N, C-alpha and C positions, 0 to 999 in steps of 0.2 A: 398424588405425589408427582412432583415435577421431575422429569428426567433431564439431567444436564446434557446439553449437546456437546458432542466431541468435535472440536475444531482442530484440523491439521492443515499443513500446507505441504505441497510437493511441487517440483519443477513442472511447468506446463508441458502437456503432451499433445500430439497431433489430434487425438480423439476428443480433446477438450473444445475443439472449434465449434461444434454444434451448440454447446451450452453458452460459450462466449457470444455466439451470434444471437441467441435468445435474450440473454440479459442485457447485452449492449444495445439491442434494438428497442429496449424499454425506455420510453420517453422520460420516466421518472429517474432513471439512472443517468441518461445522457444529459439531462438539463443541468447537472452540477458537476460533470466530469468533462474531460477533454475528448470524450468519445464523440465521433462525428454524428450529427443528427440531420438528416436520416442516416442510419447506419447502412453502409454498403451491403449488398446481398452476399458478397464473399468476404465480408469484413472479419468474421470469426476465423476463417482459414488464414487470411493475410496476417491477422494479429498473432496467431499461434506460430506461423512460420517465422515471422520477424522475432518473436520471443525466443524461439529455439535457436535461431542464428545469434541472437544477443547473448545467450548463455555461452555458446561456443566461442564467441569473440570476446567474452567477458566485458560486454558493453552494457548489459542489463541482465537482471536476474528475476525472471517472472515466475511466480508461483501460482498454482491453482489453489483456491481456498476450498477445502473439503469439509463438509458438515455431515456427520453421521454417514460417511461413505458417498455423499452426493456433492458434486461440484456446485459451489455457490457464487464464485466470483474469482477475482485475481488480486494479488498484491505484488507489486514490482519494486525492485531496488534498481534505480536508474541513475544514469550519468555518474558512474563511479570515477572518482579521482584518487587513484592509488598512491599518488605522491602526497596529496594533502589529507588522505584518509577520510574523504567525505563521500556521501551517496544520498540520493533522494528517494523517498518512499512515496509511492502512489498506490491507490487501491480503489476498487469498485466491486460492489456485490449486487446480486439480484435484489430487486426491491422486496421480494417475498421473504428475504432474510433480514431486512432492516429491523432495528430496535431490539435485537436479541443479544447484543454483545459480540457478535461474530466478527465484525470488522475490527473491533478492539483486540480480540484474541489473535486474529490473523496478522495484524500489524505488530503485535507483541512478538509473534514467532518470526516474522521477517526481520524485525529489528535485532533479535537475538542472532539470527544468521549473519546480519551485517557486522555485528561486533565480534562474534565468535569465529566465524569462518572467513570473512573478508577482511578482517583486521581494521575495520573502520573506527574512526574516533568521533565522528559526528554524522548523524542522520538528519536530513532536512525534509520538510514537507510543506505543503500549502493547501489552503482551501478557500473557497469563496466565502465572503462575509455572510451571504444569505444561506449558508449551509452550516448552521451551528452544530448539527449532529456530527459532521466530519471533524470539526474542531474538538468536540468532546472525545472522539476516538483518539485523537492525538494527545490530548491532555491526560486521559486515563493511562496512557503509556509513558507519561513523564515529559512529553514535549512541552516546551515553553514558547510562547509567542515572541518573536524577535522583531516584528515590524509588520507594516502593511504595504501593499502596493496596488497599483491599478493595472489590470490586464489590458494588453494592447492587441490581443489577437482578435480575429473576426468574430469568433463565437461569444466571447465575453468582453466585448469592447467597452471600455470605461467602467468595468465592474471592479469593486474593491475586494481584495483578498488579503488573507493573513499568512505570514511566513512563520514557520515553526522549526525548532531544532531540538534534538536530543543528543547529549554528549554521552560518550561511553562511561565517563565518571558518574554522571547522574544515573544512568541505566544500572550500573553496578550497585550503587547505593540502594536504588529501588528494588533491585532483584535479590540482593544478598544482605542489605542492612549492615548490622554490626558484626555479622559473621565473617565479613571480608576484612582481612588484616593488611594484605599487601596486594592491591589490584594489579600492579605491574609485574608481579612475580610469575 
């Protein structure tokens, strides 16, 4: 009998730095994310400190992904525009948790937070074309591809990537279907 894994998210904490350091140092994780490679020796601590300051300043909302009471990665809501009600979703998890639906569930929880608690109307994301698993995570959550672009940063120079977005209206339909009579009430 298979036991369903329990996936939750919570705001990042100081004590998460060690696990961030471990998974972010994994070449499998860093090769398809904006995580520096090689990862700095104090990278986990710096990341957690920046994430906590981001919460305080309402500039980013970084969650630790918890699987059966063990931290497995992070999902962040970044670059909030409270006037336009848009925010960007980014995520990364330890390669030992790949292929188990964990990233999909964590993104779902973060998106719910964006729409329900931050009053966003659109959540955007992006992934490298060579990372179809990340595209599937987004598509499972109702994101639709809105275009392609070429990265110009040093790490992914000239690499093709896909842009995605999810609107609150689509999220409500997927979450509540016909049970929802007045989404703006």
